[in-house]
Structures are given as C-alpha cells and as structure tokens.
C-alpha positions in Angstrom: 160.6 29.9 -119.0 157.5 29.4 -121.1 155.6 32.0 -119.1 158.6 34.5 -119.6 158.6 33.9 -123.3 154.9 34.4 -123.6 155.1 37.6 -121.6 157.7 39.0 -124.0 155.7 38.1 -127.0 152.5 39.6 -125.6 154.4 42.8 -124.7 155.7 43.1 -128.2 152.2 42.6 -129.7 150.8 45.2 -127.4 153.4 47.7 -128.4 152.5 47.1 -132.1 148.8 47.4 -131.6 148.8 50.3 -129.0 147.2 53.5 -130.3 149.7 55.7 -132.1 149.0 58.7 -129.9 150.0 56.6 -126.8 153.2 55.3 -128.4 154.1 58.9 -129.4 153.3 60.5 -126.0 155.9 63.0 -124.9 157.5 63.4 -121.5 155.4 65.7 -119.2 155.9 69.3 -120.0 156.9 68.8 -123.6 154.6 69.4 -126.6 154.5 69.4 -130.3 154.7 72.9 -131.6 151.9 72.1 -134.2 149.6 71.4 -131.3 150.2 75.0 -129.9 150.5 76.9 -133.2 150.2 75.1 -136.5 150.8 78.3 -138.4 154.5 78.4 -137.6 156.4 77.1 -140.5 158.6 74.1 -139.9 161.7 73.1 -141.8 163.4 70.6 -139.5 166.9 70.4 -141.0 168.3 67.5 -138.9 165.5 65.2 -140.0 166.9 65.3 -143.5 170.2 65.8 -145.3 170.3 69.6 -145.7 172.6 70.1 -142.6 176.3 70.4 -141.8 176.6 66.6 -141.2 175.0 65.8 -144.5 172.5 63.2 -143.3 169.6 62.7 -140.9 170.8 62.7 -137.4 170.0 59.9 -134.8 166.7 60.4 -133.0 165.0 62.5 -135.7 162.4 60.0 -136.7 160.1 62.7 -137.9 160.4 66.3 -139.0 158.5 67.7 -136.0 159.3 70.5 -133.6 159.1 69.5 -129.9 159.5 72.1 -127.1 158.7 72.8 -123.5 155.1 74.0 -123.3 156.3 77.4 -121.9 158.6 77.9 -125.0 155.9 76.9 -127.5 153.4 79.2 -125.8 155.9 82.1 -126.0 156.4 81.4 -129.7 152.7 81.5 -130.3 152.7 85.1 -128.9 155.7 86.0 -131.1 153.8 84.6 -134.1 150.8 86.7 -133.3 152.9 89.8 -133.3 154.6 88.9 -136.6 151.5 88.1 -138.6 150.4 91.8 -138.2 153.4 92.6 -140.4 152.8 89.7 -142.8 155.7 87.7 -141.4 155.9 84.3 -139.9 158.4 82.3 -137.8 160.1 79.3 -139.4 161.8 76.8 -137.2 164.9 74.8 -138.2 165.5 72.9 -134.9 163.8 72.5 -131.5 164.3 69.7 -129.1 167.4 67.8 -130.0 168.0 64.2 -128.6 171.3 63.8 -126.8 172.2 61.1 -129.2 172.1 63.7 -132.0 174.3 66.0 -130.1 176.8 63.1 -129.7 176.6 62.4 -133.4 177.6 66.0 -134.1 180.6 65.6 -131.9 181.7 62.4 -133.6 181.4 64.0 -137.0 183.4 67.0 -135.9 186.2 64.8 -134.6 186.2 61.9 -137.2 189.1 63.3 -139.2 187.3 62.8 -142.5 188.1 65.2 -145.3 185.6 68.0 -146.0 182.8 67.1 -148.4 179.7 68.8 -149.7 178.9 70.0 -146.2 182.0 72.3 -146.3 179.5 75.0 -147.5 178.5 75.3 -143.9 182.0 76.3 -142.7 183.8 77.7 -145.7 186.5 79.5 -143.8 187.1 76.9 -141.0 188.2 73.3 -140.5 185.5 71.1 -139.0 187.9 70.0 -136.2 187.9 73.6 -135.0 184.1 74.0 -134.7 184.1 73.1 -131.0 186.8 75.6 -130.1 185.1 78.2 -132.2 181.8 77.9 -130.2 179.6 76.5 -133.0 179.2 73.0 -131.7 178.9 72.0 -128.1 179.2 68.7 -126.2 176.0 69.5 -124.4 173.1 71.5 -125.8 170.1 73.4 -124.3 168.2 72.0 -127.3 168.1 68.7 -125.4 166.0 70.3 -122.7 163.4 71.7 -125.2 164.2 75.3 -124.2 166.4 76.2 -127.2 165.2 76.9 -130.8 166.8 77.7 -134.1 164.5 79.8 -136.3 164.1 82.6 -138.9 161.4 84.7 -140.6 159.4 84.2 -143.8 157.2 86.7 -145.5 153.5 85.8 -145.8 152.0 84.4 -147.8 155.0 81.9 -147.7 156.2 80.8 -151.0 157.2 77.1 -151.1 161.0 76.6 -151.1 162.6 74.6 -153.9 163.3 71.0 -153.1 166.7 70.3 -151.6 168.9 68.2 -153.9 171.5 66.2 -152.0 173.5 65.7 -155.3 173.6 69.4 -156.1 176.7 71.6 -155.4 175.3 74.6 -153.6 177.3 77.7 -152.8 178.8 78.6 -149.5 176.4 79.7 -146.7 178.1 83.1 -146.7 177.4 83.7 -150.4 174.5 85.3 -152.1 171.1 83.7 -151.1 170.4 82.6 -154.7 173.5 80.4 -154.7 172.8 78.8 -151.3 170.7 75.7 -150.7 167.0 76.5 -151.2 165.2 78.4 -148.4 162.1 80.6 -148.5 163.1 82.7 -145.6 164.1 86.4 -145.4 167.8 86.8 -146.3 169.6 87.1 -143.0 173.1 87.5 -144.6 174.0 83.8 -144.2 172.2 80.5 -144.3 171.2 78.6 -141.2 174.0 76.8 -139.4 176.6 78.9 -141.2 179.7 78.6 -139.0 181.3 81.9 -139.8 181.8 85.3 -138.2 179.1 86.7 -140.6 176.6 84.7 -138.6 177.3 86.6 -135.5 174.1 88.4 -134.8 175.6 91.9 -134.9 178.0 91.3 -137.7 178.9 94.3 -139.7 179.8 92.3 -142.8 176.2 92.1 -144.1 173.9 94.5 -146.0 171.6 97.1 -144.3 168.6 95.0 -145.4 170.0 91.9 -143.9 170.7 93.7 -140.7 167.1 95.0 -140.5 165.9 91.4 -141.0 168.0 90.2 -138.1 167.0 93.1 -136.0 163.3 92.3 -136.5 163.8 88.7 -135.5 165.9 89.7 -132.4 163.5 92.4 -131.2 160.3 90.4 -131.4 161.9 87.3 -129.7 163.5 89.4 -126.9 160.1 91.1 -126.3 158.7 87.7 -125.4 161.5 86.4 -123.2 164.0 84.8 -125.6 167.7 85.3 -125.4 170.0 85.1 -128.4 173.4 83.4 -128.7 175.6 86.1 -130.2 177.5 83.8 -132.6 174.3 82.5 -134.3 171.6 84.9 -135.4 169.1 81.9 -135.5 169.7 80.5 -132.0 167.5 81.5 -129.1 166.8 80.1 -125.6 163.9 80.6 -123.2 164.5 80.3 -119.5 162.7 77.4 -117.8 163.9 76.6 -114.3 165.3 73.1 -113.8 164.6 72.0 -117.4 165.6 68.3 -117.8 167.8 67.0 -120.7 166.3 64.2 -122.7 167.3 61.6 -125.3 164.0 60.2 -126.5 163.6 60.0 -130.3 161.2 62.4 -132.1 158.3 60.5 -133.6 155.3 61.7 -135.7 152.7 63.6 -133.9 149.6 61.6 -133.1 146.4 62.6 -134.8 
C-alpha cells in the first residue's frame, strides 16, 4: 500500500513538473494553427462568453485553433491567396471537444427561458435548433476537419471588447448593432441561427453577397466544402478522421 501511495504522489509531481510542451502535446496528426500560419486571425468564440450558450464551453481551456495538419496546411494556402487582396481569414472555431458538443445539446434541451443569447436565434425557439439543422448531436469539428471562419480586411483593426453585460442587437440586424466584430459584414453575425445565414440567402445586400462569395470561392478552390445553412462553416475531407474529446490547452512555446 505504501508503495502504491508513493507511486501516485510521484506521478502527480511528475505531471506538475513535466515541460509545458509535453503536457500540451496533441494527438498525432493534429496541430495548432498558429504553428502553421500565425498570420490567420483567431477569435475563438467558445473559449469565452460571446456565443449562443453565453459562457465558455467545456474543453476550451485556451482560445487556440487546433486542426488536422492537412486542414491547417490548406488554410495556409487560402491565406496566401487572400493577402494579395489585403484580406485575411479569421477563425471562430476549429477542433471542438465532444464534451462541448454535448454541452450544446444540453443547453438546447434544458427548457430554460431565452436570455441574452436570444440574439443568436431571434426568430426561433432554442428547442427547435436541432430540428432546424443548426446544432448537431455529433460534429465534424470534433475530428479537426471542420472550421468556422470569416474574412477581415488588412490591416486588421482591433475589435471592440465584448461586454457580457451589454444588450447587443440581433445577429440579423445591422452590423453596428451586433456584438463587436472586426470582420467583413456577411449579412449576419457568426452562429446566427436564421435563414439569412444560409450561404446563398437572397435577404442580404449586394455587398454582403460579394463578401460571402469571396469567402466561398477561395475556400472551394483549396478543397473546402461549405454547409449551406451556415456561410461560416466549412469542412475539409480527411479519410478516416477520428473524433476526439481532449481539452484544448495553451500552445507550448
């Protein structure tokens, strides 16, 4: 028994003193996007409170984008094309732990009244978001092959700080009334559960349509496929990609 207790104590001490890079190592085939292209802007929404659940989701211990290496490499090529036009990618979500997917499902079915996050689904009830195709019980994000992203104009102006106590306008409203975002106006905010978010929606302005078309065209050119209900959501085909539930930690230096 003494030997067993000593082993447990020693193991705990080793975990605390082990180099950060080793403790933060990713499963084989996955990488931090910053390690592949640090110029891509990151605004990881589920690592904070500016999302439809209204709080940081389980597994998001750091605001870092993690992806399959193939996906990150393809994004680097996309970025190289965009900078020629003084544009940059900005990512909102990448790899998503399965525990976060489960938390979304619990939130959608908890029966609680709408709160400040109603701005993300102004015309729907949250219990209908599954049936409407906006939230899924399983997500390609958990394989590191799906990504939510948009465009920003370079040089990128810093976005105003999100205020959790503020009453921002609906995601379908004018950009100046929505939560702060320094991206191009795509007609709705990110994670806006509304028909206006459908990629080919006709209910947005000509300029907003052009912005979506630019994003769609450059990503398609490099092998990404869009989800028609969400202008921001793209997947990249990687055969036999495994689903994961490891937490996202800070990138080792």
